[in-house]
C-alpha positions as CSV (number, residue, x, y, z in Angstrom):
1,X,0.0,0.0,0.0
2,X,1.4,3.3,-0.9
3,X,2.6,5.6,1.9
4,X,0.0,8.2,1.1
5,X,-2.8,5.6,1.3
6,X,-1.4,4.3,4.7
7,X,-1.3,7.9,6.0
8,X,-4.9,8.5,4.8
9,X,-6.1,5.3,6.6
10,X,-4.3,6.2,9.8
11,X,-6.0,9.6,9.8
12,X,-9.3,8.0,9.2
13,X,-9.0,5.4,12.0
14,X,-7.6,8.0,14.3
15,X,-10.5,10.3,13.7
16,X,-13.0,7.5,14.2
17,X,-11.3,6.5,17.5
18,X,-11.4,10.2,18.6
19,X,-15.1,10.3,17.9
20,X,-15.7,7.1,19.8
21,X,-13.8,8.3,22.8
22,X,-15.6,11.6,22.7
23,X,-18.9,9.8,22.5
24,X,-18.0,7.7,25.6
25,X,-17.0,10.9,27.4
26,X,-20.2,12.7,26.6
27,X,-22.3,9.6,27.5
28,X,-20.5,9.3,30.9
29,X,-20.7,13.1,31.4
30,X,-24.5,13.4,30.9
31,X,-25.6,9.8,31.8
32,X,-23.1,8.5,34.3
33,X,-25.4,5.6,35.3
34,X,-25.3,4.1,31.8
35,X,-21.6,3.0,32.3
36,X,-20.0,1.2,35.3
37,X,-16.3,2.0,35.6
38,X,-14.0,1.0,38.4
39,X,-12.1,3.8,40.2
40,X,-8.9,4.8,38.4
41,X,-7.1,5.5,41.6
42,X,-7.3,4.5,45.3
43,X,-9.6,6.5,47.5
44,X,-6.8,7.9,49.5
45,X,-4.9,9.1,46.5
46,X,-5.0,12.8,45.6
47,X,-5.8,14.2,42.2
48,X,-3.1,13.3,39.8
49,X,-0.5,15.9,39.5
50,X,-2.3,18.3,42.0
51,X,-0.8,19.4,45.3
52,X,-3.2,19.2,48.2
53,X,-3.5,21.5,51.3
54,X,-3.5,20.5,54.9
55,X,-7.3,20.3,54.8
56,X,-7.3,18.0,51.8
57,X,-8.5,20.6,49.3
58,X,-6.2,21.1,46.2
59,X,-3.9,24.1,46.7
60,X,-4.5,25.2,43.2
61,X,-8.2,24.9,43.7
62,X,-9.1,27.8,41.4
63,X,-7.2,26.3,38.5
64,X,-8.9,22.9,38.9
65,X,-12.3,24.4,39.5
66,X,-12.1,26.8,36.6
67,X,-15.0,29.2,35.9
68,X,-17.7,26.7,36.9
69,X,-18.7,26.0,40.5
70,X,-19.6,22.4,41.6
71,X,-23.1,21.9,43.0
72,X,-24.0,19.5,45.8
73,X,-25.7,16.4,44.3
74,X,-26.1,12.8,45.3
75,X,-22.4,12.1,45.6
76,X,-21.2,13.2,42.2
77,X,-19.6,16.6,41.9
78,X,-21.3,18.0,38.8
79,X,-19.9,21.3,37.3
80,X,-22.4,23.9,36.3
81,X,-21.4,24.1,32.7
82,X,-22.9,21.7,30.3
83,X,-22.0,23.1,27.0
84,X,-20.3,20.9,24.4
85,X,-17.1,22.7,24.8
86,X,-17.2,22.3,28.7
87,X,-17.8,18.6,28.3
88,X,-14.9,18.1,25.9
89,X,-12.6,20.2,28.1
90,X,-13.5,18.7,31.5
91,X,-14.1,15.1,30.6
92,X,-15.8,12.7,33.0
93,X,-15.7,13.4,36.7
94,X,-13.9,11.1,39.2
95,X,-16.2,8.3,40.2
96,X,-17.3,8.0,43.8
97,X,-17.2,4.8,45.9
98,X,-20.2,3.6,47.9
99,X,-18.3,4.3,51.1
100,X,-17.7,7.9,50.1
101,X,-21.3,8.4,48.9
102,X,-22.5,7.1,52.3
103,X,-20.3,9.5,54.2
104,X,-21.4,12.4,52.0
105,X,-25.0,11.6,52.6
106,X,-24.5,11.4,56.4
107,X,-22.4,14.7,56.4
108,X,-25.1,16.5,54.4
109,X,-27.7,15.4,56.8
110,X,-25.7,16.6,59.8
111,X,-25.0,19.9,58.1
112,X,-28.7,20.4,57.2
113,X,-29.7,19.9,60.8
114,X,-27.0,22.4,62.0
115,X,-24.8,19.8,63.7
116,X,-21.4,21.0,62.6
117,X,-18.8,20.9,65.4
118,X,-19.0,17.6,67.2
119,X,-16.6,14.8,66.3
120,X,-19.4,12.8,64.7
121,X,-21.0,15.7,62.9
122,X,-20.7,17.5,59.6
123,X,-17.1,18.8,59.7
124,X,-15.7,15.5,60.9
125,X,-17.7,13.6,58.3
126,X,-16.6,15.8,55.4
127,X,-13.0,15.4,56.5
128,X,-13.5,11.6,56.5
129,X,-14.7,12.0,52.9
130,X,-11.6,13.8,52.0
131,X,-9.5,11.3,53.8
132,X,-11.0,8.6,51.6
133,X,-11.2,10.8,48.4
134,X,-9.0,13.9,48.7
135,X,-10.2,15.2,45.3
136,X,-13.9,15.0,46.2
137,X,-15.4,18.4,45.2
138,X,-18.5,18.2,47.3
139,X,-16.5,17.8,50.5
140,X,-14.2,20.6,49.6
141,X,-17.1,23.0,48.8
142,X,-19.0,21.9,51.9
143,X,-16.0,22.7,54.2
144,X,-15.5,26.0,52.6
145,X,-19.2,26.8,53.1
146,X,-19.0,25.7,56.8
147,X,-15.9,27.8,57.1
148,X,-17.9,30.9,56.0
149,X,-20.5,30.0,58.7
150,X,-17.9,29.7,61.3
151,X,-16.6,33.1,60.3
152,X,-20.1,34.5,60.7
153,X,-20.7,32.8,64.0
154,X,-17.4,34.2,65.3
155,X,-18.4,37.7,64.4
156,X,-21.9,37.3,65.9
157,X,-20.3,36.1,69.1
158,X,-18.1,39.1,69.1
159,X,-21.1,41.4,68.6
160,X,-22.9,40.0,71.6
161,X,-19.7,40.0,73.7
162,X,-19.4,36.2,74.1
163,X,-15.7,35.8,74.1
164,X,-15.7,32.0,74.8
165,X,-17.9,31.3,71.9
166,X,-15.9,33.6,69.7
167,X,-12.7,31.8,70.6
168,X,-14.3,28.4,69.9
169,X,-15.7,29.3,66.5
170,X,-12.5,31.1,65.5
171,X,-10.5,27.9,66.3
172,X,-12.8,25.9,64.0
173,X,-12.7,28.5,61.3
174,X,-8.9,28.5,61.4
175,X,-9.0,24.7,60.7
176,X,-11.3,25.1,57.6
177,X,-10.6,26.6,54.2
178,X,-10.2,30.4,54.5
179,X,-8.5,33.4,53.2
180,X,-5.5,34.5,55.3
181,X,-6.6,38.1,55.0
182,X,-10.1,37.4,56.1
183,X,-9.2,35.3,59.1
184,X,-6.7,38.0,60.1
185,X,-9.6,40.5,60.3
186,X,-11.8,38.1,62.3
187,X,-8.9,37.3,64.7
188,X,-8.4,41.1,65.2
189,X,-12.1,41.4,66.1
190,X,-11.8,38.6,68.7
191,X,-8.6,40.2,70.2
192,X,-10.4,43.5,70.3
193,X,-13.3,41.9,72.2
194,X,-10.8,40.7,74.8
195,X,-9.7,44.3,75.2
196,X,-13.1,46.0,75.4
197,X,-14.9,43.4,77.6
198,X,-13.4,44.8,80.8
199,X,-14.4,48.3,79.8
200,X,-17.9,47.2,79.1
201,X,-18.1,45.5,82.5
202,X,-16.8,48.6,84.1
203,X,-19.4,50.7,82.3
204,X,-22.2,48.4,83.5
205,X,-21.0,48.8,87.1
206,X,-21.0,52.5,86.7
207,X,-24.6,52.4,85.4
208,X,-25.6,50.4,88.5
209,X,-24.0,53.1,90.7
210,X,-25.9,55.8,89.0
211,X,-22.9,57.3,87.4
212,X,-24.2,57.3,83.8
213,X,-22.9,60.8,83.1
214,X,-20.7,63.5,84.6
215,X,-17.2,64.6,84.7
216,X,-14.5,62.0,85.4
217,X,-15.2,58.3,85.4
218,X,-18.7,57.7,83.9
219,X,-20.5,55.0,81.9
220,X,-20.9,57.5,79.1
221,X,-17.1,58.0,78.9
222,X,-16.5,54.2,79.1
223,X,-18.9,53.4,76.3
224,X,-17.4,56.1,74.1
225,X,-14.0,54.6,74.7
226,X,-15.3,51.3,73.6
227,X,-16.6,52.9,70.4
228,X,-13.3,54.5,69.8
229,X,-11.7,51.0,69.9
230,X,-14.5,49.2,68.1
231,X,-16.7,51.6,66.1
232,X,-20.3,50.3,65.8
233,X,-20.0,48.0,68.9
234,X,-23.5,47.0,69.7
235,X,-23.0,46.6,73.4
236,X,-21.6,50.0,73.7
237,X,-24.4,51.4,71.6
238,X,-27.0,49.7,73.8
239,X,-25.3,51.2,76.8
240,X,-25.5,54.7,75.3
241,X,-29.2,54.0,74.4
242,X,-29.8,53.3,78.1
243,X,-28.2,56.7,79.0
244,X,-30.2,58.4,76.2
245,X,-33.6,56.9,77.2
246,X,-34.3,59.2,80.3
247,X,-33.9,62.2,78.1
248,X,-36.4,60.9,75.6
249,X,-38.9,60.0,78.3
250,X,-38.5,63.3,80.1
251,X,-39.0,65.2,76.8
252,X,-42.2,63.3,76.1
253,X,-43.5,64.0,79.6
254,X,-42.8,67.7,79.1
255,X,-44.5,67.8,75.8
256,X,-47.5,66.1,77.3
257,X,-47.7,69.0,79.8
258,X,-47.4,71.6,77.0
259,X,-43.9,72.4,78.0
260,X,-42.6,72.2,74.4
261,X,-39.7,74.6,75.1
262,X,-38.6,72.3,77.9
263,X,-39.0,69.3,75.7
264,X,-36.9,70.9,73.0
265,X,-34.2,71.8,75.5
266,X,-34.2,68.3,76.9
267,X,-33.8,66.7,73.5
268,X,-31.0,69.1,72.7
269,X,-29.2,68.1,75.9
270,X,-29.5,64.4,75.0
271,X,-28.6,64.8,71.3
272,X,-24.9,64.4,71.8
273,X,-25.2,61.0,73.5
274,X,-26.0,59.0,70.4
275,X,-25.9,61.6,67.5
276,X,-28.5,60.8,64.9
277,X,-30.0,57.9,66.8
278,X,-33.3,56.5,65.5
279,X,-34.8,56.7,68.9
280,X,-34.0,60.4,69.1
281,X,-35.4,61.0,65.7
282,X,-38.6,59.1,66.6
283,X,-39.0,61.1,69.8
284,X,-38.6,64.4,67.9
285,X,-41.4,63.2,65.7
286,X,-43.6,62.3,68.6
287,X,-43.0,65.7,70.3
288,X,-43.7,67.5,67.0
289,X,-47.0,65.5,66.7
290,X,-48.0,66.5,70.2
291,X,-46.9,70.1,69.5
292,X,-49.1,70.2,66.4
293,X,-52.1,68.6,68.0
294,X,-51.9,71.0,71.0
295,X,-51.5,74.0,68.6
296,X,-54.5,72.8,66.6
297,X,-56.6,72.6,69.8
298,X,-55.6,76.1,70.8
299,X,-56.2,77.5,67.4
300,X,-59.7,75.9,67.5
301,X,-60.3,77.8,70.8
302,X,-59.0,81.0,69.1
303,X,-61.6,80.5,66.3
304,X,-64.4,80.1,68.9
305,X,-63.3,83.2,70.7
306,X,-63.3,85.2,67.4
307,X,-66.7,83.8,66.5
308,X,-67.9,85.1,69.9
309,X,-66.5,88.6,69.1
310,X,-63.6,88.4,71.6
311,X,-60.8,89.4,69.3
312,X,-58.3,90.1,72.1
313,X,-58.7,86.6,73.5
314,X,-58.6,85.1,70.0
315,X,-55.3,87.0,69.3
316,X,-53.8,85.7,72.6
317,X,-54.7,82.1,71.7
318,X,-53.5,82.4,68.2
319,X,-50.2,83.8,69.4
320,X,-49.9,80.8,71.8
321,X,-50.6,78.4,69.0
322,X,-48.0,80.0,66.8
323,X,-45.4,79.9,69.6
324,X,-46.0,76.2,70.0
325,X,-46.0,75.4,66.3
326,X,-44.9,78.2,64.0
327,X,-45.7,76.3,60.8
328,X,-49.2,75.2,61.9
329,X,-51.6,74.8,59.0
330,X,-54.5,77.2,59.0
331,X,-52.7,79.8,61.1
332,X,-52.2,82.2,58.1
333,X,-55.9,82.0,57.3
334,X,-56.9,82.6,60.9
335,X,-54.6,85.6,61.2
336,X,-56.3,87.0,58.1
337,X,-59.6,86.5,59.8
338,X,-58.3,88.1,63.0
339,X,-56.9,91.0,60.9
340,X,-60.3,91.4,59.3
341,X,-61.9,91.4,62.7
342,X,-59.6,94.1,63.9
343,X,-59.9,96.1,60.7
344,X,-63.5,95.5,59.9
345,X,-65.0,94.5,63.3
346,X,-65.6,91.0,62.1
347,X,-67.3,92.2,58.9
348,X,-65.9,91.2,55.5
349,X,-64.8,93.6,52.8
350,X,-67.7,94.2,50.4
351,X,-70.3,93.3,53.1
352,X,-73.4,95.5,53.2
353,X,-74.3,96.9,56.6
354,X,-77.7,98.4,57.5
355,X,-77.7,99.8,61.0
356,X,-81.1,100.0,62.7
357,X,-82.0,102.9,64.9
358,X,-81.9,101.9,68.5
359,X,-84.5,104.3,69.9
360,X,-86.7,105.2,66.9
361,X,-88.1,103.5,63.9
362,X,-85.9,103.3,60.8
363,X,-82.4,102.4,59.6
364,X,-79.3,104.3,58.5
365,X,-78.4,104.4,54.8
366,X,-76.7,101.1,53.8
367,X,-72.9,101.2,53.9
368,X,-70.4,98.9,52.3
369,X,-67.2,97.6,54.1
370,X,-64.2,99.0,52.1
371,X,-61.1,96.8,52.0
372,X,-57.9,98.2,53.4
373,X,-55.0,98.8,51.1
374,X,-52.9,101.5,49.6
375,X,-52.8,103.8,46.5
376,X,-51.1,106.7,45.0
377,X,-53.2,109.8,45.6
378,X,-53.2,112.8,43.2
379,X,-52.1,113.1,39.6
380,X,-48.7,113.3,37.8
381,X,-47.7,116.5,36.0
382,X,-48.1,114.8,32.6
383,X,-51.7,113.7,33.2
384,X,-54.1,115.6,30.9
385,X,-56.0,118.1,33.0
386,X,-53.5,117.9,35.9
387,X,-53.8,120.8,38.4
388,X,-51.3,122.0,40.8
389,X,-53.5,121.3,43.8
390,X,-53.4,117.5,42.9
391,X,-49.7,117.3,43.8
392,X,-47.3,116.2,45.1
393,X,-48.5,112.6,44.5
394,X,-48.0,110.4,47.6
395,X,-48.7,106.8,48.6
396,X,-51.5,106.6,51.1
397,X,-52.1,103.6,53.2
398,X,-55.7,102.7,54.2
399,X,-54.8,100.7,57.3
400,X,-58.0,101.1,59.2
401,X,-61.2,99.5,57.8
402,X,-64.2,101.6,57.3
403,X,-67.6,101.5,55.6
404,X,-68.8,104.0,53.0
405,X,-72.3,104.8,51.9
406,X,-73.4,102.4,49.1
407,X,-74.9,105.4,47.4
408,X,-75.4,109.1,47.9
409,X,-77.8,110.1,50.7
410,X,-81.3,110.4,49.1
411,X,-84.0,113.0,49.5
412,X,-86.1,110.4,51.4
413,X,-83.3,109.6,53.8
414,X,-82.5,113.3,54.5
415,X,-86.2,114.0,54.9
416,X,-86.5,111.4,57.7
417,X,-83.8,113.3,59.6
418,X,-85.6,116.7,59.0
419,X,-89.0,115.2,60.0
420,X,-87.5,113.7,63.2
421,X,-85.5,116.7,64.3
422,X,-87.2,119.8,62.7
423,X,-83.8,120.7,61.3
424,X,-83.6,123.8,59.1
425,X,-81.1,123.6,56.4
426,X,-78.7,126.4,55.3
427,X,-80.7,126.9,52.1
428,X,-83.9,127.3,54.1
429,X,-82.2,129.7,56.4
430,X,-80.7,131.7,53.6
431,X,-83.9,131.6,51.5
432,X,-82.3,130.3,48.3
433,X,-80.3,127.6,46.5
434,X,-78.6,127.1,43.2
435,X,-80.6,125.2,40.6
436,X,-80.4,124.6,36.8
437,X,-82.3,127.1,34.6
438,X,-83.4,125.4,31.4
439,X,-84.1,128.7,29.7
440,X,-80.5,129.9,30.1
441,X,-78.8,126.5,30.3
442,X,-77.0,127.7,33.4
443,X,-77.1,126.9,37.2
444,X,-78.1,130.0,39.1
445,X,-79.3,131.0,42.6
446,X,-83.1,131.0,43.0
447,X,-85.1,132.0,46.0
448,X,-87.3,129.4,47.8
449,X,-85.2,126.5,46.7
450,X,-83.8,123.9,49.2
451,X,-83.1,120.2,49.6
452,X,-86.7,119.5,48.9
453,X,-86.3,120.5,45.3
454,X,-84.7,118.6,42.4
455,X,-81.8,120.0,40.4
456,X,-84.2,122.0,38.2
457,X,-86.3,123.4,41.0
458,X,-89.1,120.8,40.7
459,X,-90.3,118.8,43.7
460,X,-87.6,116.1,44.3
461,X,-88.4,112.4,44.2
462,X,-87.4,110.4,47.2
463,X,-85.0,108.1,45.3
464,X,-83.0,111.0,43.9
465,X,-79.8,112.0,45.7
466,X,-80.4,115.0,47.8
467,X,-78.9,118.3,46.4
468,X,-78.6,121.8,47.8
469,X,-77.3,120.5,51.1
470,X,-74.3,122.3,52.6
471,X,-71.3,120.8,54.4
472,X,-73.0,122.0,57.6
473,X,-76.2,120.1,56.7
474,X,-74.3,116.9,56.0
475,X,-72.6,117.1,59.4
476,X,-75.9,117.6,61.2
477,X,-77.4,114.6,59.4
478,X,-74.4,112.4,60.3
479,X,-74.5,113.4,63.9
480,X,-78.1,112.4,64.0
481,X,-77.3,109.0,62.6
482,X,-74.6,108.4,65.2
483,X,-76.9,109.3,68.0
484,X,-79.7,106.9,67.0
485,X,-77.6,103.9,65.8
486,X,-74.9,104.0,68.5
487,X,-72.3,103.8,65.7
488,X,-69.8,106.4,64.7
489,X,-70.9,108.0,61.4
490,X,-69.0,110.7,59.7
491,X,-68.1,112.2,56.3
492,X,-65.4,110.3,54.4
493,X,-61.9,111.8,54.3
494,X,-60.6,113.0,51.0
495,X,-58.1,110.1,50.9
496,X,-60.9,107.6,51.6
497,X,-63.0,109.1,48.8
498,X,-60.3,108.9,46.1
499,X,-59.3,105.4,47.3
500,X,-62.9,104.2,47.0
501,X,-63.5,106.0,43.7
502,X,-60.4,104.5,42.1
503,X,-61.2,101.0,43.5
504,X,-57.8,99.7,42.5
505,X,-57.5,101.7,39.3
506,X,-54.5,104.0,38.5
507,X,-55.8,105.6,35.3
508,X,-57.3,109.1,34.7
509,X,-60.8,107.8,35.2
510,X,-61.9,104.8,37.2
511,X,-62.7,103.0,33.9
512,X,-59.5,104.0,32.1
513,X,-57.7,106.9,30.4
514,X,-60.2,107.6,27.6
515,X,-63.9,107.7,26.7
516,X,-66.2,105.1,28.4
517,X,-67.4,102.5,26.0
518,X,-70.8,102.0,27.5
519,X,-73.2,103.8,30.0
520,X,-71.4,103.2,33.3
521,X,-72.2,106.4,35.2
522,X,-74.0,109.8,34.9
523,X,-71.6,112.2,33.3
524,X,-71.7,114.7,30.5
525,X,-72.1,112.8,27.2
526,X,-72.2,113.9,23.6
527,X,-75.6,112.2,23.2
528,X,-77.2,113.7,26.4
529,X,-80.0,116.2,25.8
530,X,-81.9,118.5,28.2
531,X,-85.7,118.7,28.1
532,X,-85.4,121.5,25.5
533,X,-82.7,119.5,23.6
534,X,-79.8,121.4,24.8
535,X,-76.4,119.7,24.5
536,X,-73.2,120.0,26.5
537,X,-70.4,122.1,25.1
538,X,-67.7,120.0,26.8
539,X,-68.5,116.3,26.9
540,X,-67.3,112.7,26.5
541,X,-67.5,111.9,22.8
542,X,-69.8,109.2,21.6
543,X,-71.3,108.8,25.1
544,X,-74.8,109.0,26.5
545,X,-76.2,107.8,29.8
546,X,-79.8,109.0,29.2
547,X,-79.9,111.6,32.0
548,X,-79.8,115.4,32.1
549,X,-79.5,116.1,35.8
550,X,-79.1,113.6,38.7
551,X,-80.2,110.0,38.2
552,X,-81.9,108.0,40.9
553,X,-79.3,106.4,43.1
554,X,-77.9,103.0,42.0
555,X,-79.0,103.6,38.4
556,X,-75.6,102.5,37.1
557,X,-73.3,99.5,37.9
558,X,-71.4,99.5,41.2
559,X,-67.6,99.7,41.1
560,X,-65.1,97.0,42.2
561,X,-65.8,97.8,45.9
562,X,-69.6,97.6,45.5
563,X,-70.1,101.4,45.6
564,X,-72.3,103.5,43.3
565,X,-71.9,106.9,41.6
566,X,-68.6,107.9,43.1
567,X,-67.4,109.1,39.6
568,X,-70.6,110.7,38.5
569,X,-74.2,111.8,39.3
570,X,-73.2,114.2,42.1
571,X,-70.0,115.7,43.4
572,X,-69.8,115.1,47.1
573,X,-68.7,116.8,50.3
574,X,-65.8,115.2,52.3
575,X,-64.6,116.0,55.8
576,X,-61.3,117.7,54.9
577,X,-60.5,121.4,55.0
578,X,-59.3,122.8,51.8
579,X,-55.5,123.0,51.2
580,X,-53.9,124.3,48.0
581,X,-51.8,121.1,47.6
582,X,-50.8,117.9,49.3
583,X,-47.6,119.3,50.9
584,X,-47.6,118.0,54.5
585,X,-50.8,116.1,53.9
586,X,-51.4,112.9,56.1
587,X,-49.9,109.7,54.8
588,X,-52.7,107.7,56.2
589,X,-56.4,107.8,55.5
590,X,-57.3,110.4,58.1
591,X,-58.9,113.7,57.2
592,X,-56.8,116.8,57.0
593,X,-58.7,119.2,59.2
594,X,-57.8,122.6,60.6
595,X,-60.1,123.8,63.4
596,X,-62.4,126.6,62.2
597,X,-61.6,126.3,58.5
598,X,-64.2,127.9,56.2
599,X,-63.8,125.9,53.0
600,X,-64.1,122.1,52.6
601,X,-63.1,119.7,49.8
602,X,-65.6,118.5,47.2
603,X,-64.7,115.3,45.3
604,X,-66.0,113.3,42.4
605,X,-67.6,114.2,39.1
606,X,-71.3,115.1,38.6
607,X,-74.0,115.0,35.9
608,X,-72.8,118.5,34.8
609,X,-69.1,118.3,35.2
610,X,-66.5,119.0,32.5
611,X,-64.8,115.7,31.5
612,X,-61.5,117.0,33.1
613,X,-63.4,117.4,36.4
614,X,-64.5,113.8,36.4
615,X,-60.9,112.6,36.7
616,X,-60.2,110.5,39.9
617,X,-57.7,113.0,41.1
618,X,-59.8,116.1,40.6
619,X,-60.6,118.2,43.7
620,X,-62.3,121.5,44.4
621,X,-63.7,123.4,47.4
622,X,-66.6,125.4,48.6
623,X,-67.6,127.3,51.8
624,X,-69.2,125.2,54.5
625,X,-72.6,126.8,53.9
626,X,-72.5,126.5,50.1
627,X,-75.3,124.6,48.3
628,X,-75.6,123.5,44.7
629,X,-77.7,121.3,42.4
630,X,-74.6,119.4,41.5
631,X,-73.3,118.6,45.1
632,X,-74.6,116.1,47.6
633,X,-72.9,113.7,50.1
634,X,-72.6,110.2,51.3
635,X,-71.9,108.8,54.8
636,X,-68.9,106.9,56.1
637,X,-68.9,104.7,59.2
638,X,-66.2,103.5,61.5
639,X,-66.2,99.7,62.1
């Protein structure tokens, strides 16, 4: 046979033999029970070519073991890697004798029941397995696993201060597979336990003697020394917890007695014993809960006091609740209510008040509670129509609540006063008043006219605003209201009037800077006509409100404060004396009054005012006894 043919046959038979061997290897690998093979080496012989340690485990264990970890089975160490490549690389595992299998079974049972240390128990049995089969993977792995348990048992004994148990477990651990670095750390912990046990015993004695804290020798100092030597030592931490506990209990007792300042101080004193301890945090939470509950109870009492009209007591209780719990929910809302009670006598801004007379039949004109606030009074030099008497502008604070007449005082309301008192007005005493003359189109003085007449001299209807009343007449009416209601009525101050007229606006007019787009008040409009078809020479273009002369009160919409006709219908008397400008004027809402002054301020536009005179900042004056068909008044009331 030629050489090349022989070579080819050798390769063929060699490949076939290799496949057969590989097949047997795979069959034995995955189905070991299908083949019965005698052990290749005595049970006492180590793995061929592998050096063993003093415990019987191969010294180069990681190299033998490879990347796969053996799992505990029924006596066969089966690697966790079952790919084709693994099977080819590892080949069949070493067979296990019946004697070894029986020992392994017994060892596993002892280990499962926790019997590890006694001569006849798990550790000894696994060592017997290795004595019979030094390469047995199950026994090696089991001893390594038990070694880890011994390490944990040693550390647990250290943690609870059981030196004898720690020494015992450490000795067992030392005789099992371990890392030198790891056992060095465990041994250091055991040695440290020997060092700190006397300190712990001394600290316990000091606790019994009542020397938990203080200068010099104390349990607190001893426990801290232990923690310096062994940070996280549980026994020392438990000792510190025992020292901390009285602080926590005392703080809770103080909080239960509403002594929250004392509770806070107590917790602060105890905070350094165990900084950041869970017990301290939980006690803080409990104290805060008690604080909040108590503050809520007191705030509820404050609400009841306020509802009963006792604002002083309500304020005291609210202050107490705030001192206890500054971030208490609902406190801001209550303080606003209290502020309203102080400012508005428990009324609400926008609320309508009708005071009944206390000794005669009837009621005072309805007034509306005006909200407090601030505004810029007067006009700037660049405002169209600006007058020198409207400056300097200044910010005025309305800090005291007041109520203002919902509308101008009517003929009927003033008539009740005259009927009840027999009052004689300045017009009646003087014998004349100024009324509108349709024939001339002018307002002129006419004899026999008074508050009983309308703007044109006709008999006045009861729902019209009263005209031809002087500042003196208005003051007499207001004094009468105060006497019969028991409330303090007055004329509004000039600042109050402009604040109420603007109602939050900052423009020339309450509605804006230009022409009103719809009928919102009684002013001079291009479309207005007198009974004889007269028209205004100065007017708001493209505007008509349907009235020539005063309209019945409340004929047009109220402003943002719920008040009617402040910007039109009639100009109105206010309390202030006349001053040529606002230099040295009050910064608050009080009236600027000089005793004995002869002229008083008139504010607001009227049915016959030039458009420039309807501006919110416009002001003029008249003598105290003057009367006009374009001037009336409304009342103000303190709350």
